C-alpha positions in Angstrom: 81.7 -33.6 191.8 80.1 -37.1 192.2 75.8 -37.2 191.3 75.7 -38.5 194.9 77.0 -35.3 196.3 75.5 -32.1 193.7 73.0 -30.2 193.5 70.2 -28.5 191.5 68.0 -25.9 190.9 64.4 -27.3 191.0 61.8 -24.7 189.4 58.6 -24.9 191.7 56.7 -24.3 189.0 57.3 -28.1 186.8 58.2 -26.8 183.2 56.7 -29.3 181.8 53.6 -27.7 183.6 53.8 -24.7 181.1 57.4 -23.0 182.1 59.8 -22.7 178.8 63.5 -22.7 178.7 64.0 -19.4 178.4 62.2 -16.0 179.3 61.4 -14.8 183.1 59.5 -17.9 184.3 63.2 -20.2 183.5 64.9 -17.0 185.8 63.1 -16.2 188.4 64.8 -16.2 192.1 61.6 -16.9 193.9 60.6 -19.4 191.5 63.9 -22.3 191.8 65.3 -23.0 194.5 68.3 -25.4 195.6 67.8 -29.0 195.9 70.1 -32.4 196.2 69.5 -34.2 192.9 67.6 -37.1 194.7 64.9 -35.0 195.8 64.7 -33.5 192.6 64.6 -37.6 190.9 61.4 -38.3 193.2 59.8 -35.3 192.6 60.1 -35.0 188.8 56.6 -33.1 187.8 54.2 -33.9 190.5 51.9 -31.5 192.2 52.8 -30.2 195.6 50.3 -31.6 198.3 50.0 -33.7 200.9 50.6 -37.2 200.3 47.4 -40.2 200.8 44.9 -37.7 199.9 44.6 -38.6 196.1 45.5 -42.0 196.2 45.6 -44.4 199.4 48.1 -43.5 202.3 49.9 -46.9 201.3 50.8 -45.5 198.1 53.1 -42.6 199.8 56.3 -43.1 199.5 59.0 -41.8 202.3 62.9 -41.8 200.8 64.8 -43.4 203.7 68.1 -41.4 201.9 69.3 -38.2 204.1 69.0 -36.0 201.1 65.1 -37.1 200.9 64.3 -38.2 204.3 62.2 -35.4 205.0 59.7 -35.8 201.5 57.4 -38.3 200.4 55.7 -39.0 197.3 52.9 -40.7 195.3 52.2 -41.5 191.5 50.3 -37.7 191.4 51.7 -35.6 194.4 55.2 -34.8 195.8 55.1 -33.4 199.5 58.0 -31.5 201.3 57.5 -32.4 205.1 58.7 -29.4 206.1 60.1 -25.5 204.5 56.0 -25.7 203.0 55.2 -22.0 203.6 58.0 -21.4 201.8 57.0 -22.9 198.8 53.6 -22.0 199.5 54.3 -18.4 199.6 56.9 -18.5 196.4 54.3 -20.2 193.6 51.4 -17.1 194.9 54.2 -14.6 194.7 
């Protein structure tokens, strides 16, 4: 499929922050979620947090494409505007 229509797996805890490419942390079903590639591209290795706390609200970016419209991010944080509870529970457990 074309990249615009593709999904990928996203690690709720970014691999750049300590998850390796093998072992349980790479395949834990509770820490991996399907995401559209544009959300994965926007999140990179940013921490989950509300946008506009560590940086001015004016730096928050809200994508307008249909797959990313429920998110916002700045230079260090990424905030899904929905499913925050699901993400918090997955990281906690």
